[in-house]
Chimera marker file (.cmm) of the C-alpha trace (Angstrom):
<marker_set name="trace">
<marker id="1" x="-22.820" y="34.873" z="-30.520" r="1" g="1" b="0" radius="0.5"/>
<marker id="2" x="-22.066" y="30.960" z="-31.174" r="1" g="1" b="0" radius="0.5"/>
<marker id="3" x="-20.182" y="28.934" z="-28.610" r="1" g="1" b="0" radius="0.5"/>
<marker id="4" x="-17.014" y="29.933" z="-30.800" r="1" g="1" b="0" radius="0.5"/>
<marker id="5" x="-17.744" y="33.077" z="-30.590" r="1" g="1" b="0" radius="0.5"/>
<marker id="6" x="-17.944" y="33.526" z="-34.879" r="1" g="1" b="0" radius="0.5"/>
<marker id="7" x="-21.301" y="34.739" z="-35.422" r="1" g="1" b="0" radius="0.5"/>
<marker id="8" x="-23.354" y="32.571" z="-38.515" r="1" g="1" b="0" radius="0.5"/>
<marker id="9" x="-24.963" y="33.261" z="-41.063" r="1" g="1" b="0" radius="0.5"/>
<marker id="10" x="-26.836" y="30.419" z="-42.354" r="1" g="1" b="0" radius="0.5"/>
<marker id="11" x="-29.223" y="31.663" z="-45.179" r="1" g="1" b="0" radius="0.5"/>
<marker id="12" x="-25.939" y="33.585" z="-46.439" r="1" g="1" b="0" radius="0.5"/>
<marker id="13" x="-23.845" y="29.985" z="-46.379" r="1" g="1" b="0" radius="0.5"/>
<marker id="14" x="-26.779" y="28.190" z="-48.172" r="1" g="1" b="0" radius="0.5"/>
<marker id="15" x="-26.985" y="31.043" z="-50.736" r="1" g="1" b="0" radius="0.5"/>
<marker id="16" x="-23.052" y="30.647" z="-50.839" r="1" g="1" b="0" radius="0.5"/>
<marker id="17" x="-23.647" y="27.401" z="-52.169" r="1" g="1" b="0" radius="0.5"/>
<marker id="18" x="-23.799" y="27.113" z="-56.210" r="1" g="1" b="0" radius="0.5"/>
<marker id="19" x="-25.844" y="24.623" z="-58.010" r="1" g="1" b="0" radius="0.5"/>
<marker id="20" x="-25.320" y="24.947" z="-62.081" r="1" g="1" b="0" radius="0.5"/>
<marker id="21" x="-28.398" y="26.232" z="-63.551" r="1" g="1" b="0" radius="0.5"/>
<marker id="22" x="-28.550" y="23.741" z="-66.951" r="1" g="1" b="0" radius="0.5"/>
<marker id="23" x="-28.516" y="21.143" z="-64.463" r="1" g="1" b="0" radius="0.5"/>
<marker id="24" x="-25.465" y="19.289" z="-64.665" r="1" g="1" b="0" radius="0.5"/>
<marker id="25" x="-25.388" y="18.877" z="-60.978" r="1" g="1" b="0" radius="0.5"/>
<marker id="26" x="-29.092" y="19.106" z="-60.113" r="1" g="1" b="0" radius="0.5"/>
<marker id="27" x="-28.756" y="15.247" z="-58.447" r="1" g="1" b="0" radius="0.5"/>
<marker id="28" x="-26.266" y="16.358" z="-56.181" r="1" g="1" b="0" radius="0.5"/>
<marker id="29" x="-28.203" y="16.648" z="-53.439" r="1" g="1" b="0" radius="0.5"/>
<marker id="30" x="-30.041" y="13.031" z="-54.077" r="1" g="1" b="0" radius="0.5"/>
<marker id="31" x="-26.620" y="11.732" z="-54.301" r="1" g="1" b="0" radius="0.5"/>
<marker id="32" x="-25.895" y="13.711" z="-50.574" r="1" g="1" b="0" radius="0.5"/>
<marker id="33" x="-28.646" y="11.811" z="-48.876" r="1" g="1" b="0" radius="0.5"/>
<marker id="34" x="-27.898" y="8.608" z="-50.653" r="1" g="1" b="0" radius="0.5"/>
<marker id="35" x="-23.854" y="8.680" z="-49.106" r="1" g="1" b="0" radius="0.5"/>
<marker id="36" x="-25.682" y="10.024" z="-45.697" r="1" g="1" b="0" radius="0.5"/>
<marker id="37" x="-27.772" y="6.607" z="-45.762" r="1" g="1" b="0" radius="0.5"/>
<marker id="38" x="-24.246" y="5.180" z="-46.414" r="1" g="1" b="0" radius="0.5"/>
<marker id="39" x="-22.403" y="6.264" z="-43.636" r="1" g="1" b="0" radius="0.5"/>
<marker id="40" x="-25.234" y="5.690" z="-41.181" r="1" g="1" b="0" radius="0.5"/>
<marker id="41" x="-25.185" y="1.953" z="-42.273" r="1" g="1" b="0" radius="0.5"/>
<marker id="42" x="-21.835" y="1.975" z="-41.866" r="1" g="1" b="0" radius="0.5"/>
<marker id="43" x="-21.866" y="3.289" z="-38.421" r="1" g="1" b="0" radius="0.5"/>
<marker id="44" x="-23.994" y="0.974" z="-37.250" r="1" g="1" b="0" radius="0.5"/>
<marker id="45" x="-23.053" y="-2.106" z="-38.927" r="1" g="1" b="0" radius="0.5"/>
<marker id="46" x="-19.072" y="-1.149" z="-39.380" r="1" g="1" b="0" radius="0.5"/>
<marker id="47" x="-17.190" y="-1.370" z="-42.764" r="1" g="1" b="0" radius="0.5"/>
<marker id="48" x="-16.953" y="-5.413" z="-43.012" r="1" g="1" b="0" radius="0.5"/>
<marker id="49" x="-20.791" y="-5.194" z="-42.693" r="1" g="1" b="0" radius="0.5"/>
<marker id="50" x="-22.397" y="-2.954" z="-45.113" r="1" g="1" b="0" radius="0.5"/>
<marker id="51" x="-24.478" y="-5.996" z="-46.866" r="1" g="1" b="0" radius="0.5"/>
<marker id="52" x="-26.533" y="-5.684" z="-43.822" r="1" g="1" b="0" radius="0.5"/>
<marker id="53" x="-27.841" y="-2.056" z="-44.856" r="1" g="1" b="0" radius="0.5"/>
<marker id="54" x="-31.121" y="-1.473" z="-47.014" r="1" g="1" b="0" radius="0.5"/>
<marker id="55" x="-31.773" y="1.706" z="-48.554" r="1" g="1" b="0" radius="0.5"/>
<marker id="56" x="-34.928" y="2.859" z="-50.170" r="1" g="1" b="0" radius="0.5"/>
<marker id="57" x="-35.516" y="6.277" z="-52.357" r="1" g="1" b="0" radius="0.5"/>
<marker id="58" x="-39.159" y="6.620" z="-53.604" r="1" g="1" b="0" radius="0.5"/>
<marker id="59" x="-38.912" y="9.448" z="-56.165" r="1" g="1" b="0" radius="0.5"/>
<marker id="60" x="-42.509" y="11.855" z="-56.182" r="1" g="1" b="0" radius="0.5"/>
<marker id="61" x="-44.210" y="13.050" z="-58.801" r="1" g="1" b="0" radius="0.5"/>
<marker id="62" x="-46.838" y="15.836" z="-58.889" r="1" g="1" b="0" radius="0.5"/>
<marker id="63" x="-49.902" y="16.055" z="-60.413" r="1" g="1" b="0" radius="0.5"/>
<marker id="64" x="-48.992" y="16.529" z="-63.936" r="1" g="1" b="0" radius="0.5"/>
<marker id="65" x="-45.973" y="13.731" z="-63.871" r="1" g="1" b="0" radius="0.5"/>
<marker id="66" x="-43.387" y="16.185" z="-63.069" r="1" g="1" b="0" radius="0.5"/>
<marker id="67" x="-40.203" y="15.400" z="-60.272" r="1" g="1" b="0" radius="0.5"/>
<marker id="68" x="-41.790" y="16.669" z="-57.487" r="1" g="1" b="0" radius="0.5"/>
<marker id="69" x="-39.075" y="15.016" z="-54.657" r="1" g="1" b="0" radius="0.5"/>
<marker id="70" x="-37.744" y="11.943" z="-53.124" r="1" g="1" b="0" radius="0.5"/>
<marker id="71" x="-37.390" y="9.751" z="-49.782" r="1" g="1" b="0" radius="0.5"/>
<marker id="72" x="-34.837" y="8.086" z="-48.671" r="1" g="1" b="0" radius="0.5"/>
<marker id="73" x="-35.083" y="5.123" z="-46.083" r="1" g="1" b="0" radius="0.5"/>
<marker id="74" x="-32.499" y="3.167" z="-44.884" r="1" g="1" b="0" radius="0.5"/>
<marker id="75" x="-31.620" y="0.813" z="-42.022" r="1" g="1" b="0" radius="0.5"/>
<marker id="76" x="-28.297" y="3.137" z="-40.262" r="1" g="1" b="0" radius="0.5"/>
<marker id="77" x="-27.950" y="3.675" z="-36.841" r="1" g="1" b="0" radius="0.5"/>
<marker id="78" x="-30.045" y="6.751" z="-36.998" r="1" g="1" b="0" radius="0.5"/>
<marker id="79" x="-30.018" y="10.264" z="-35.191" r="1" g="1" b="0" radius="0.5"/>
<marker id="80" x="-28.520" y="9.349" z="-32.093" r="1" g="1" b="0" radius="0.5"/>
<marker id="81" x="-27.961" y="12.510" z="-30.117" r="1" g="1" b="0" radius="0.5"/>
<marker id="82" x="-24.173" y="12.859" z="-30.978" r="1" g="1" b="0" radius="0.5"/>
<marker id="83" x="-25.706" y="13.016" z="-35.272" r="1" g="1" b="0" radius="0.5"/>
<marker id="84" x="-28.414" y="14.967" z="-34.091" r="1" g="1" b="0" radius="0.5"/>
<marker id="85" x="-25.460" y="17.657" z="-32.711" r="1" g="1" b="0" radius="0.5"/>
<marker id="86" x="-23.081" y="17.541" z="-36.230" r="1" g="1" b="0" radius="0.5"/>
<marker id="87" x="-26.772" y="17.928" z="-37.812" r="1" g="1" b="0" radius="0.5"/>
<marker id="88" x="-27.159" y="21.461" z="-35.676" r="1" g="1" b="0" radius="0.5"/>
<marker id="89" x="-23.717" y="22.507" z="-36.989" r="1" g="1" b="0" radius="0.5"/>
<marker id="90" x="-23.110" y="23.810" z="-40.967" r="1" g="1" b="0" radius="0.5"/>
<marker id="91" x="-19.849" y="22.741" z="-41.664" r="1" g="1" b="0" radius="0.5"/>
<marker id="92" x="-19.992" y="19.893" z="-39.246" r="1" g="1" b="0" radius="0.5"/>
<marker id="93" x="-16.198" y="17.708" z="-38.893" r="1" g="1" b="0" radius="0.5"/>
<marker id="94" x="-17.944" y="14.829" z="-37.992" r="1" g="1" b="0" radius="0.5"/>
<marker id="95" x="-17.521" y="12.872" z="-40.818" r="1" g="1" b="0" radius="0.5"/>
<marker id="96" x="-13.663" y="14.334" z="-41.455" r="1" g="1" b="0" radius="0.5"/>
<marker id="97" x="-12.209" y="10.928" z="-41.321" r="1" g="1" b="0" radius="0.5"/>
<marker id="98" x="-13.944" y="9.562" z="-44.269" r="1" g="1" b="0" radius="0.5"/>
<marker id="99" x="-13.605" y="12.393" z="-46.330" r="1" g="1" b="0" radius="0.5"/>
<marker id="100" x="-16.911" y="14.710" z="-45.344" r="1" g="1" b="0" radius="0.5"/>
<marker id="101" x="-16.732" y="18.408" z="-45.129" r="1" g="1" b="0" radius="0.5"/>
<marker id="102" x="-20.389" y="18.423" z="-43.249" r="1" g="1" b="0" radius="0.5"/>
<marker id="103" x="-21.656" y="20.718" z="-46.478" r="1" g="1" b="0" radius="0.5"/>
<marker id="104" x="-23.117" y="18.097" z="-47.836" r="1" g="1" b="0" radius="0.5"/>
<marker id="105" x="-26.951" y="17.946" z="-46.567" r="1" g="1" b="0" radius="0.5"/>
<marker id="106" x="-26.672" y="22.224" z="-47.280" r="1" g="1" b="0" radius="0.5"/>
<marker id="107" x="-27.282" y="21.580" z="-50.944" r="1" g="1" b="0" radius="0.5"/>
<marker id="108" x="-30.988" y="20.027" z="-49.243" r="1" g="1" b="0" radius="0.5"/>
<marker id="109" x="-31.657" y="23.212" z="-48.412" r="1" g="1" b="0" radius="0.5"/>
<marker id="110" x="-30.089" y="24.855" z="-51.347" r="1" g="1" b="0" radius="0.5"/>
<marker id="111" x="-32.654" y="23.476" z="-53.695" r="1" g="1" b="0" radius="0.5"/>
<marker id="112" x="-35.781" y="22.866" z="-50.496" r="1" g="1" b="0" radius="0.5"/>
<marker id="113" x="-36.941" y="24.975" z="-47.745" r="1" g="1" b="0" radius="0.5"/>
<marker id="114" x="-37.413" y="22.606" z="-45.687" r="1" g="1" b="0" radius="0.5"/>
<marker id="115" x="-37.019" y="18.631" z="-45.536" r="1" g="1" b="0" radius="0.5"/>
<marker id="116" x="-38.731" y="16.683" z="-43.089" r="1" g="1" b="0" radius="0.5"/>
<marker id="117" x="-36.978" y="13.764" z="-41.295" r="1" g="1" b="0" radius="0.5"/>
<marker id="118" x="-37.682" y="10.527" z="-39.181" r="1" g="1" b="0" radius="0.5"/>
<marker id="119" x="-35.411" y="8.798" z="-37.592" r="1" g="1" b="0" radius="0.5"/>
<marker id="120" x="-35.690" y="5.644" z="-35.148" r="1" g="1" b="0" radius="0.5"/>
<marker id="121" x="-32.315" y="5.189" z="-33.290" r="1" g="1" b="0" radius="0.5"/>
<marker id="122" x="-31.083" y="3.749" z="-29.712" r="1" g="1" b="0" radius="0.5"/>
<marker id="123" x="-31.474" y="6.257" z="-26.778" r="1" g="1" b="0" radius="0.5"/>
<marker id="124" x="-29.112" y="6.924" z="-24.185" r="1" g="1" b="0" radius="0.5"/>
<marker id="125" x="-31.224" y="3.947" z="-22.171" r="1" g="1" b="0" radius="0.5"/>
<marker id="126" x="-30.470" y="1.438" z="-24.711" r="1" g="1" b="0" radius="0.5"/>
<marker id="127" x="-34.245" y="1.460" z="-25.786" r="1" g="1" b="0" radius="0.5"/>
<marker id="128" x="-35.123" y="2.444" z="-29.919" r="1" g="1" b="0" radius="0.5"/>
<marker id="129" x="-36.388" y="5.843" z="-30.264" r="1" g="1" b="0" radius="0.5"/>
<marker id="130" x="-38.330" y="7.458" z="-33.028" r="1" g="1" b="0" radius="0.5"/>
<marker id="131" x="-38.090" y="11.492" z="-33.503" r="1" g="1" b="0" radius="0.5"/>
<marker id="132" x="-39.367" y="13.899" z="-36.131" r="1" g="1" b="0" radius="0.5"/>
<marker id="133" x="-37.895" y="17.217" z="-37.507" r="1" g="1" b="0" radius="0.5"/>
<marker id="134" x="-37.713" y="19.386" z="-40.120" r="1" g="1" b="0" radius="0.5"/>
<marker id="135" x="-34.081" y="20.137" z="-41.034" r="1" g="1" b="0" radius="0.5"/>
<marker id="136" x="-33.989" y="24.193" z="-42.338" r="1" g="1" b="0" radius="0.5"/>
<marker id="137" x="-32.116" y="27.278" z="-42.712" r="1" g="1" b="0" radius="0.5"/>
<marker id="138" x="-33.574" y="28.667" z="-39.710" r="1" g="1" b="0" radius="0.5"/>
<marker id="139" x="-33.318" y="26.145" z="-37.660" r="1" g="1" b="0" radius="0.5"/>
<marker id="140" x="-31.592" y="22.697" z="-38.224" r="1" g="1" b="0" radius="0.5"/>
<marker id="141" x="-33.503" y="20.837" z="-35.847" r="1" g="1" b="0" radius="0.5"/>
<marker id="142" x="-37.144" y="22.531" z="-36.134" r="1" g="1" b="0" radius="0.5"/>
<marker id="143" x="-40.434" y="21.209" z="-34.629" r="1" g="1" b="0" radius="0.5"/>
<marker id="144" x="-38.429" y="17.965" z="-32.908" r="1" g="1" b="0" radius="0.5"/>
<marker id="145" x="-40.535" y="15.162" z="-31.233" r="1" g="1" b="0" radius="0.5"/>
<marker id="146" x="-39.472" y="11.849" z="-29.731" r="1" g="1" b="0" radius="0.5"/>
<marker id="147" x="-41.838" y="8.676" z="-28.911" r="1" g="1" b="0" radius="0.5"/>
<link id1="1" id2="2" r="1" g="1" b="0" radius="0.2"/>
<link id1="2" id2="3" r="1" g="1" b="0" radius="0.2"/>
<link id1="3" id2="4" r="1" g="1" b="0" radius="0.2"/>
<link id1="4" id2="5" r="1" g="1" b="0" radius="0.2"/>
<link id1="5" id2="6" r="1" g="1" b="0" radius="0.2"/>
<link id1="6" id2="7" r="1" g="1" b="0" radius="0.2"/>
<link id1="7" id2="8" r="1" g="1" b="0" radius="0.2"/>
<link id1="8" id2="9" r="1" g="1" b="0" radius="0.2"/>
<link id1="9" id2="10" r="1" g="1" b="0" radius="0.2"/>
<link id1="10" id2="11" r="1" g="1" b="0" radius="0.2"/>
<link id1="11" id2="12" r="1" g="1" b="0" radius="0.2"/>
<link id1="12" id2="13" r="1" g="1" b="0" radius="0.2"/>
<link id1="13" id2="14" r="1" g="1" b="0" radius="0.2"/>
<link id1="14" id2="15" r="1" g="1" b="0" radius="0.2"/>
<link id1="15" id2="16" r="1" g="1" b="0" radius="0.2"/>
<link id1="16" id2="17" r="1" g="1" b="0" radius="0.2"/>
<link id1="17" id2="18" r="1" g="1" b="0" radius="0.2"/>
<link id1="18" id2="19" r="1" g="1" b="0" radius="0.2"/>
<link id1="19" id2="20" r="1" g="1" b="0" radius="0.2"/>
<link id1="20" id2="21" r="1" g="1" b="0" radius="0.2"/>
<link id1="21" id2="22" r="1" g="1" b="0" radius="0.2"/>
<link id1="22" id2="23" r="1" g="1" b="0" radius="0.2"/>
<link id1="23" id2="24" r="1" g="1" b="0" radius="0.2"/>
<link id1="24" id2="25" r="1" g="1" b="0" radius="0.2"/>
<link id1="25" id2="26" r="1" g="1" b="0" radius="0.2"/>
<link id1="26" id2="27" r="1" g="1" b="0" radius="0.2"/>
<link id1="27" id2="28" r="1" g="1" b="0" radius="0.2"/>
<link id1="28" id2="29" r="1" g="1" b="0" radius="0.2"/>
<link id1="29" id2="30" r="1" g="1" b="0" radius="0.2"/>
<link id1="30" id2="31" r="1" g="1" b="0" radius="0.2"/>
<link id1="31" id2="32" r="1" g="1" b="0" radius="0.2"/>
<link id1="32" id2="33" r="1" g="1" b="0" radius="0.2"/>
<link id1="33" id2="34" r="1" g="1" b="0" radius="0.2"/>
<link id1="34" id2="35" r="1" g="1" b="0" radius="0.2"/>
<link id1="35" id2="36" r="1" g="1" b="0" radius="0.2"/>
<link id1="36" id2="37" r="1" g="1" b="0" radius="0.2"/>
<link id1="37" id2="38" r="1" g="1" b="0" radius="0.2"/>
<link id1="38" id2="39" r="1" g="1" b="0" radius="0.2"/>
<link id1="39" id2="40" r="1" g="1" b="0" radius="0.2"/>
<link id1="40" id2="41" r="1" g="1" b="0" radius="0.2"/>
<link id1="41" id2="42" r="1" g="1" b="0" radius="0.2"/>
<link id1="42" id2="43" r="1" g="1" b="0" radius="0.2"/>
<link id1="43" id2="44" r="1" g="1" b="0" radius="0.2"/>
<link id1="44" id2="45" r="1" g="1" b="0" radius="0.2"/>
<link id1="45" id2="46" r="1" g="1" b="0" radius="0.2"/>
<link id1="46" id2="47" r="1" g="1" b="0" radius="0.2"/>
<link id1="47" id2="48" r="1" g="1" b="0" radius="0.2"/>
<link id1="48" id2="49" r="1" g="1" b="0" radius="0.2"/>
<link id1="49" id2="50" r="1" g="1" b="0" radius="0.2"/>
<link id1="50" id2="51" r="1" g="1" b="0" radius="0.2"/>
<link id1="51" id2="52" r="1" g="1" b="0" radius="0.2"/>
<link id1="52" id2="53" r="1" g="1" b="0" radius="0.2"/>
<link id1="53" id2="54" r="1" g="1" b="0" radius="0.2"/>
<link id1="54" id2="55" r="1" g="1" b="0" radius="0.2"/>
<link id1="55" id2="56" r="1" g="1" b="0" radius="0.2"/>
<link id1="56" id2="57" r="1" g="1" b="0" radius="0.2"/>
<link id1="57" id2="58" r="1" g="1" b="0" radius="0.2"/>
<link id1="58" id2="59" r="1" g="1" b="0" radius="0.2"/>
<link id1="59" id2="60" r="1" g="1" b="0" radius="0.2"/>
<link id1="60" id2="61" r="1" g="1" b="0" radius="0.2"/>
<link id1="61" id2="62" r="1" g="1" b="0" radius="0.2"/>
<link id1="62" id2="63" r="1" g="1" b="0" radius="0.2"/>
<link id1="63" id2="64" r="1" g="1" b="0" radius="0.2"/>
<link id1="64" id2="65" r="1" g="1" b="0" radius="0.2"/>
<link id1="65" id2="66" r="1" g="1" b="0" radius="0.2"/>
<link id1="66" id2="67" r="1" g="1" b="0" radius="0.2"/>
<link id1="67" id2="68" r="1" g="1" b="0" radius="0.2"/>
<link id1="68" id2="69" r="1" g="1" b="0" radius="0.2"/>
<link id1="69" id2="70" r="1" g="1" b="0" radius="0.2"/>
<link id1="70" id2="71" r="1" g="1" b="0" radius="0.2"/>
<link id1="71" id2="72" r="1" g="1" b="0" radius="0.2"/>
<link id1="72" id2="73" r="1" g="1" b="0" radius="0.2"/>
<link id1="73" id2="74" r="1" g="1" b="0" radius="0.2"/>
<link id1="74" id2="75" r="1" g="1" b="0" radius="0.2"/>
<link id1="75" id2="76" r="1" g="1" b="0" radius="0.2"/>
<link id1="76" id2="77" r="1" g="1" b="0" radius="0.2"/>
<link id1="77" id2="78" r="1" g="1" b="0" radius="0.2"/>
<link id1="78" id2="79" r="1" g="1" b="0" radius="0.2"/>
<link id1="79" id2="80" r="1" g="1" b="0" radius="0.2"/>
<link id1="80" id2="81" r="1" g="1" b="0" radius="0.2"/>
<link id1="81" id2="82" r="1" g="1" b="0" radius="0.2"/>
<link id1="82" id2="83" r="1" g="1" b="0" radius="0.2"/>
<link id1="83" id2="84" r="1" g="1" b="0" radius="0.2"/>
<link id1="84" id2="85" r="1" g="1" b="0" radius="0.2"/>
<link id1="85" id2="86" r="1" g="1" b="0" radius="0.2"/>
<link id1="86" id2="87" r="1" g="1" b="0" radius="0.2"/>
<link id1="87" id2="88" r="1" g="1" b="0" radius="0.2"/>
<link id1="88" id2="89" r="1" g="1" b="0" radius="0.2"/>
<link id1="89" id2="90" r="1" g="1" b="0" radius="0.2"/>
<link id1="90" id2="91" r="1" g="1" b="0" radius="0.2"/>
<link id1="91" id2="92" r="1" g="1" b="0" radius="0.2"/>
<link id1="92" id2="93" r="1" g="1" b="0" radius="0.2"/>
<link id1="93" id2="94" r="1" g="1" b="0" radius="0.2"/>
<link id1="94" id2="95" r="1" g="1" b="0" radius="0.2"/>
<link id1="95" id2="96" r="1" g="1" b="0" radius="0.2"/>
<link id1="96" id2="97" r="1" g="1" b="0" radius="0.2"/>
<link id1="97" id2="98" r="1" g="1" b="0" radius="0.2"/>
<link id1="98" id2="99" r="1" g="1" b="0" radius="0.2"/>
<link id1="99" id2="100" r="1" g="1" b="0" radius="0.2"/>
<link id1="100" id2="101" r="1" g="1" b="0" radius="0.2"/>
<link id1="101" id2="102" r="1" g="1" b="0" radius="0.2"/>
<link id1="102" id2="103" r="1" g="1" b="0" radius="0.2"/>
<link id1="103" id2="104" r="1" g="1" b="0" radius="0.2"/>
<link id1="104" id2="105" r="1" g="1" b="0" radius="0.2"/>
<link id1="105" id2="106" r="1" g="1" b="0" radius="0.2"/>
<link id1="106" id2="107" r="1" g="1" b="0" radius="0.2"/>
<link id1="107" id2="108" r="1" g="1" b="0" radius="0.2"/>
<link id1="108" id2="109" r="1" g="1" b="0" radius="0.2"/>
<link id1="109" id2="110" r="1" g="1" b="0" radius="0.2"/>
<link id1="110" id2="111" r="1" g="1" b="0" radius="0.2"/>
<link id1="111" id2="112" r="1" g="1" b="0" radius="0.2"/>
<link id1="112" id2="113" r="1" g="1" b="0" radius="0.2"/>
<link id1="113" id2="114" r="1" g="1" b="0" radius="0.2"/>
<link id1="114" id2="115" r="1" g="1" b="0" radius="0.2"/>
<link id1="115" id2="116" r="1" g="1" b="0" radius="0.2"/>
<link id1="116" id2="117" r="1" g="1" b="0" radius="0.2"/>
<link id1="117" id2="118" r="1" g="1" b="0" radius="0.2"/>
<link id1="118" id2="119" r="1" g="1" b="0" radius="0.2"/>
<link id1="119" id2="120" r="1" g="1" b="0" radius="0.2"/>
<link id1="120" id2="121" r="1" g="1" b="0" radius="0.2"/>
<link id1="121" id2="122" r="1" g="1" b="0" radius="0.2"/>
<link id1="122" id2="123" r="1" g="1" b="0" radius="0.2"/>
<link id1="123" id2="124" r="1" g="1" b="0" radius="0.2"/>
<link id1="124" id2="125" r="1" g="1" b="0" radius="0.2"/>
<link id1="125" id2="126" r="1" g="1" b="0" radius="0.2"/>
<link id1="126" id2="127" r="1" g="1" b="0" radius="0.2"/>
<link id1="127" id2="128" r="1" g="1" b="0" radius="0.2"/>
<link id1="128" id2="129" r="1" g="1" b="0" radius="0.2"/>
<link id1="129" id2="130" r="1" g="1" b="0" radius="0.2"/>
<link id1="130" id2="131" r="1" g="1" b="0" radius="0.2"/>
<link id1="131" id2="132" r="1" g="1" b="0" radius="0.2"/>
<link id1="132" id2="133" r="1" g="1" b="0" radius="0.2"/>
<link id1="133" id2="134" r="1" g="1" b="0" radius="0.2"/>
<link id1="134" id2="135" r="1" g="1" b="0" radius="0.2"/>
<link id1="135" id2="136" r="1" g="1" b="0" radius="0.2"/>
<link id1="136" id2="137" r="1" g="1" b="0" radius="0.2"/>
<link id1="137" id2="138" r="1" g="1" b="0" radius="0.2"/>
<link id1="138" id2="139" r="1" g="1" b="0" radius="0.2"/>
<link id1="139" id2="140" r="1" g="1" b="0" radius="0.2"/>
<link id1="140" id2="141" r="1" g="1" b="0" radius="0.2"/>
<link id1="141" id2="142" r="1" g="1" b="0" radius="0.2"/>
<link id1="142" id2="143" r="1" g="1" b="0" radius="0.2"/>
<link id1="143" id2="144" r="1" g="1" b="0" radius="0.2"/>
<link id1="144" id2="145" r="1" g="1" b="0" radius="0.2"/>
<link id1="145" id2="146" r="1" g="1" b="0" radius="0.2"/>
<link id1="146" id2="147" r="1" g="1" b="0" radius="0.2"/>
</marker_set>
């Protein structure tokens, strides 16, 4: 049982998210990833300094030049211990004040089984750290490594 006493069914939660099969909202996972980058930049630099932020989007294609995924890099706050805790909680309320519902990143898992994340962040000791992990349905922070 979870800390709140409720059982969680992450696979059921992802299954219940609908994306139109005709492709009308096929870019929602990309949009949500970009929004997370914007939020991370705002958290690092403040709402009045968004121009200090940088977001790079790389589109990947397979051998036959078909769309095969994307990578997003930003200079936001990164996965601090607070942000990592929020990522572990499906339907997190961390971004509620800015309209977030904690479900956008779940769209990633609707279209792909594993999301690979690399993050640079300021650690609790004030020094910068680097982490690597996989975001999956069964374990939101799988194979966590920190340098």
